py3Dmol code that shows the C-alpha trace and the ligand (Angstrom):
import py3Dmol

protein = """\
ATOM      1  CA  UNK A   1      75.563 116.948  93.387  1.00  0.00           C
ATOM      2  CA  UNK A   2      77.818 114.468  95.293  1.00  0.00           C
ATOM      3  CA  UNK A   3      75.522 111.486  95.169  1.00  0.00           C
ATOM      4  CA  UNK A   4      77.728 109.413  92.826  1.00  0.00           C
ATOM      5  CA  UNK A   5      81.190 107.851  92.886  1.00  0.00           C
ATOM      6  CA  UNK A   6      83.221 105.696  90.576  1.00  0.00           C
ATOM      7  CA  UNK A   7      85.071 102.419  91.646  1.00  0.00           C
ATOM      8  CA  UNK A   8      87.229  99.826  90.181  1.00  0.00           C
ATOM      9  CA  UNK A   9      87.942  96.416  91.814  1.00  0.00           C
ATOM     10  CA  UNK A  10      91.481  96.067  90.804  1.00  0.00           C
ATOM     11  CA  UNK A  11      93.361  93.164  89.244  1.00  0.00           C
ATOM     12  CA  UNK A  12      94.793  91.876  92.467  1.00  0.00           C
ATOM     13  CA  UNK A  13      91.445  91.526  94.229  1.00  0.00           C
ATOM     14  CA  UNK A  14      89.905  90.056  91.123  1.00  0.00           C
ATOM     15  CA  UNK A  15      92.686  87.338  90.818  1.00  0.00           C
ATOM     16  CA  UNK A  16      92.242  86.508  94.541  1.00  0.00           C
ATOM     17  CA  UNK A  17      88.592  85.938  94.128  1.00  0.00           C
ATOM     18  CA  UNK A  18      87.387  88.933  96.225  1.00  0.00           C
ATOM     19  CA  UNK A  19      85.121  90.534  93.769  1.00  0.00           C
ATOM     20  CA  UNK A  20      81.829  89.031  95.280  1.00  0.00           C
ATOM     21  CA  UNK A  21      82.825  89.868  98.869  1.00  0.00           C
ATOM     22  CA  UNK A  22      83.743  93.493  97.963  1.00  0.00           C
ATOM     23  CA  UNK A  23      80.476  93.968  96.085  1.00  0.00           C
ATOM     24  CA  UNK A  24      78.532  92.644  99.069  1.00  0.00           C
ATOM     25  CA  UNK A  25      80.330  95.188 101.345  1.00  0.00           C
ATOM     26  CA  UNK A  26      79.368  97.932  98.880  1.00  0.00           C
ATOM     27  CA  UNK A  27      75.853  96.825  98.912  1.00  0.00           C
ATOM     28  CA  UNK A  28      75.615  96.491 102.633  1.00  0.00           C
ATOM     29  CA  UNK A  29      77.004 100.019 102.956  1.00  0.00           C
ATOM     30  CA  UNK A  30      73.891 101.232 101.147  1.00  0.00           C
ATOM     31  CA  UNK A  31      75.315 102.104  97.661  1.00  0.00           C
ATOM     32  CA  UNK A  32      73.031 101.448  94.708  1.00  0.00           C
ATOM     33  CA  UNK A  33      74.922 100.138  91.548  1.00  0.00           C
ATOM     34  CA  UNK A  34      74.146 102.594  88.703  1.00  0.00           C
ATOM     35  CA  UNK A  35      76.561 100.942  86.145  1.00  0.00           C
ATOM     36  CA  UNK A  36      78.880  97.897  86.329  1.00  0.00           C
ATOM     37  CA  UNK A  37      81.164  95.952  83.896  1.00  0.00           C
ATOM     38  CA  UNK A  38      84.013  93.567  84.203  1.00  0.00           C
ATOM     39  CA  UNK A  39      86.711  94.253  81.542  1.00  0.00           C
ATOM     40  CA  UNK A  40      90.539  94.365  81.127  1.00  0.00           C
ATOM     41  CA  UNK A  41      92.375  97.729  80.601  1.00  0.00           C
ATOM     42  CA  UNK A  42      94.975  97.905  77.808  1.00  0.00           C
ATOM     43  CA  UNK A  43      98.146  99.704  78.784  1.00  0.00           C
ATOM     44  CA  UNK A  44      96.973 102.709  76.758  1.00  0.00           C
ATOM     45  CA  UNK A  45      93.608 102.818  78.567  1.00  0.00           C
ATOM     46  CA  UNK A  46      95.317 102.434  81.920  1.00  0.00           C
ATOM     47  CA  UNK A  47      97.667 105.144  81.150  1.00  0.00           C
ATOM     48  CA  UNK A  48      94.907 107.449  80.040  1.00  0.00           C
ATOM     49  CA  UNK A  49      92.818 106.814  83.071  1.00  0.00           C
ATOM     50  CA  UNK A  50      95.721 107.633  85.418  1.00  0.00           C
ATOM     51  CA  UNK A  51      97.105 110.383  83.233  1.00  0.00           C
ATOM     52  CA  UNK A  52      96.975 112.827  86.166  1.00  0.00           C
ATOM     53  CA  UNK A  53      99.804 110.662  87.816  1.00  0.00           C
ATOM     54  CA  UNK A  54     101.980 110.554  84.694  1.00  0.00           C
ATOM     55  CA  UNK A  55     104.784 112.569  86.386  1.00  0.00           C
ATOM     56  CA  UNK A  56     104.858 110.356  89.430  1.00  0.00           C
ATOM     57  CA  UNK A  57     107.608 107.804  90.002  1.00  0.00           C
ATOM     58  CA  UNK A  58     105.120 104.973  90.357  1.00  0.00           C
ATOM     59  CA  UNK A  59     103.135 105.725  87.147  1.00  0.00           C
ATOM     60  CA  UNK A  60     104.835 102.892  85.042  1.00  0.00           C
ATOM     61  CA  UNK A  61     104.234 100.385  87.824  1.00  0.00           C
ATOM     62  CA  UNK A  62     100.671 101.644  88.155  1.00  0.00           C
ATOM     63  CA  UNK A  63      99.926 101.288  84.444  1.00  0.00           C
ATOM     64  CA  UNK A  64     101.523  97.741  84.302  1.00  0.00           C
ATOM     65  CA  UNK A  65      99.550  96.556  87.283  1.00  0.00           C
ATOM     66  CA  UNK A  66      96.247  97.978  86.307  1.00  0.00           C
ATOM     67  CA  UNK A  67      96.534  96.368  82.891  1.00  0.00           C
ATOM     68  CA  UNK A  68      97.563  93.022  84.331  1.00  0.00           C
ATOM     69  CA  UNK A  69      94.191  91.453  84.487  1.00  0.00           C
ATOM     70  CA  UNK A  70      90.401  91.881  84.620  1.00  0.00           C
ATOM     71  CA  UNK A  71      88.927  94.623  86.765  1.00  0.00           C
ATOM     72  CA  UNK A  72      85.344  95.455  87.639  1.00  0.00           C
ATOM     73  CA  UNK A  73      84.326  99.039  87.058  1.00  0.00           C
ATOM     74  CA  UNK A  74      81.185 100.585  88.632  1.00  0.00           C
ATOM     75  CA  UNK A  75      79.283 103.730  89.334  1.00  0.00           C
ATOM     76  CA  UNK A  76      77.915 103.852  92.710  1.00  0.00           C
ATOM     77  CA  UNK A  77      75.065 106.051  94.064  1.00  0.00           C
ATOM     78  CA  UNK A  78      74.266 107.070  97.588  1.00  0.00           C
ATOM     79  CA  UNK A  79      74.030 110.360  99.475  1.00  0.00           C
ATOM     80  CA  UNK A  80      77.430 111.676 100.111  1.00  0.00           C
ATOM     81  CA  UNK A  81      78.900 109.025  97.926  1.00  0.00           C
ATOM     82  CA  UNK A  82      82.532 110.143  97.324  1.00  0.00           C
ATOM     83  CA  UNK A  83      83.298 110.705 101.054  1.00  0.00           C
ATOM     84  CA  UNK A  84      81.278 107.640 102.284  1.00  0.00           C
ATOM     85  CA  UNK A  85      83.016 105.448  99.731  1.00  0.00           C
ATOM     86  CA  UNK A  86      86.455 106.604 100.592  1.00  0.00           C
ATOM     87  CA  UNK A  87      85.612 105.698 104.338  1.00  0.00           C
ATOM     88  CA  UNK A  88      84.427 102.310 103.247  1.00  0.00           C
ATOM     89  CA  UNK A  89      87.613 101.549 101.302  1.00  0.00           C
ATOM     90  CA  UNK A  90      90.087 103.124 103.861  1.00  0.00           C
ATOM     91  CA  UNK A  91      93.593 104.693 103.166  1.00  0.00           C
ATOM     92  CA  UNK A  92      95.379 104.283  99.906  1.00  0.00           C
ATOM     93  CA  UNK A  93      98.164 102.468 101.817  1.00  0.00           C
ATOM     94  CA  UNK A  94      96.456  99.386 103.502  1.00  0.00           C
ATOM     95  CA  UNK A  95      98.968  99.659 106.307  1.00  0.00           C
ATOM     96  CA  UNK A  96      97.187 102.844 107.336  1.00  0.00           C
ATOM     97  CA  UNK A  97      93.684 101.680 106.501  1.00  0.00           C
ATOM     98  CA  UNK A  98      91.276 101.381 109.494  1.00  0.00           C
ATOM     99  CA  UNK A  99      89.949  97.901 110.616  1.00  0.00           C
ATOM    100  CA  UNK A 100      86.948  96.713 108.777  1.00  0.00           C
ATOM    101  CA  UNK A 101      87.706  98.771 105.535  1.00  0.00           C
ATOM    102  CA  UNK A 102      87.937  96.992 102.137  1.00  0.00           C
ATOM    103  CA  UNK A 103      91.696  97.821 101.740  1.00  0.00           C
ATOM    104  CA  UNK A 104      92.370  96.603 105.358  1.00  0.00           C
ATOM    105  CA  UNK A 105      90.698  93.339 104.496  1.00  0.00           C
ATOM    106  CA  UNK A 106      91.805  92.679 100.933  1.00  0.00           C
ATOM    107  CA  UNK A 107      94.689  94.858  99.875  1.00  0.00           C
ATOM    108  CA  UNK A 108      98.421  93.885  99.949  1.00  0.00           C
ATOM    109  CA  UNK A 109     100.294  97.082  99.340  1.00  0.00           C
ATOM    110  CA  UNK A 110      99.949 100.708  98.239  1.00  0.00           C
ATOM    111  CA  UNK A 111     100.184  99.652  94.581  1.00  0.00           C
ATOM    112  CA  UNK A 112      98.105  96.592  94.827  1.00  0.00           C
ATOM    113  CA  UNK A 113      95.396  98.175  96.902  1.00  0.00           C
ATOM    114  CA  UNK A 114      92.276  96.141  95.802  1.00  0.00           C
ATOM    115  CA  UNK A 115      90.072  99.015  94.884  1.00  0.00           C
ATOM    116  CA  UNK A 116      89.902 102.504  93.429  1.00  0.00           C
ATOM    117  CA  UNK A 117      87.623 105.306  94.679  1.00  0.00           C
ATOM    118  CA  UNK A 118      87.117 108.703  93.067  1.00  0.00           C
ATOM    119  CA  UNK A 119      88.502 111.740  95.133  1.00  0.00           C
ATOM    120  CA  UNK A 120      85.863 114.219  94.068  1.00  0.00           C
ATOM    121  CA  UNK A 121      82.333 114.344  92.447  1.00  0.00           C
ATOM    122  CA  UNK A 122      83.838 116.037  89.415  1.00  0.00           C
ATOM    123  CA  UNK A 123      86.370 113.189  88.919  1.00  0.00           C
ATOM    124  CA  UNK A 124      83.653 110.542  89.605  1.00  0.00           C
ATOM    125  CA  UNK A 125      81.705 111.840  86.567  1.00  0.00           C
ATOM    126  CA  UNK A 126      84.832 111.953  84.320  1.00  0.00           C
ATOM    127  CA  UNK A 127      85.873 108.441  85.567  1.00  0.00           C
ATOM    128  CA  UNK A 128      82.314 106.978  85.089  1.00  0.00           C
ATOM    129  CA  UNK A 129      82.185 108.382  81.595  1.00  0.00           C
ATOM    130  CA  UNK A 130      85.487 106.965  80.853  1.00  0.00           C
ATOM    131  CA  UNK A 131      83.949 103.523  81.137  1.00  0.00           C
ATOM    132  CA  UNK A 132      80.280 103.917  80.487  1.00  0.00           C
ATOM    133  CA  UNK A 133      78.262 105.625  77.791  1.00  0.00           C
ATOM    134  CA  UNK A 134      75.230 107.644  79.230  1.00  0.00           C
ATOM    135  CA  UNK A 135      73.037 104.795  77.866  1.00  0.00           C
ATOM    136  CA  UNK A 136      74.867 102.412  80.239  1.00  0.00           C
ATOM    137  CA  UNK A 137      74.400 104.618  83.375  1.00  0.00           C
ATOM    138  CA  UNK A 138      71.177 103.921  85.089  1.00  0.00           C
TER     139      UNK A 138
END
"""
ligand_1 = """\
22
CMP
P 94.068 104.787 93.384
O 93.063 105.302 94.334
O 93.575 103.896 92.262
O 94.683 106.173 92.725
C 96.028 106.181 92.225
C 96.817 104.957 92.595
O 98.239 105.019 92.492
C 96.576 104.532 94.039
O 95.250 104.045 94.162
C 97.629 103.484 94.280
O 97.227 102.300 93.875
C 98.752 103.941 93.360
N 99.843 104.509 94.225
C 99.867 105.612 94.890
N 100.954 105.819 95.554
C 101.820 104.779 95.044
C 103.151 104.256 95.393
N 103.918 105.074 96.141
N 103.653 103.189 94.719
C 102.813 102.476 93.871
N 101.496 102.815 93.560
C 101.012 103.959 94.244
"""
view = py3Dmol.view(width=600, height=400)
view.addModel(protein, "pdb")
view.setStyle({"model": 0}, {"cartoon": {"style": "trace"}})
view.addModel(ligand_1, "xyz")
view.setStyle({"model": 1}, {"stick": {}})
view.zoomTo()
view.show()
């Protein structure tokens, strides 16, 4: 069951006005939007979402950044969604991202890297459920 992934368009990309262009790339890559909302994460919510990174040195910076402005959260559906989406967005560090990927085009740094993509189907479900009730997942 690896046909869904979860993404956020992060505050940096939102501030720079890249939301529409990123959604267009997601569409053109063949993903169906199964849920979507624009919202702002509180520090508490951002901290909880990234709790797995709480012991990492960049955790404070990550929580600060992810709560610094609006994000767009979405559940995306496609065959092989997790892997195909990670290919579409490129490496976590935009300096290492392949040409034509979302992070190569829109990300500034490893911290402000434009988009999030789930790293497994299990996490995609947990992350999607973090933002959307079952009634909001189509
Ligand atoms: P994301 O895919 O959202 O998952 C965890 C995030 O932590 C990652 O993208 C980066 O934005 C962030 N991150 C990872 N490594 C670093 C780092 N060295 N410095 C700052 N942020 C980082």
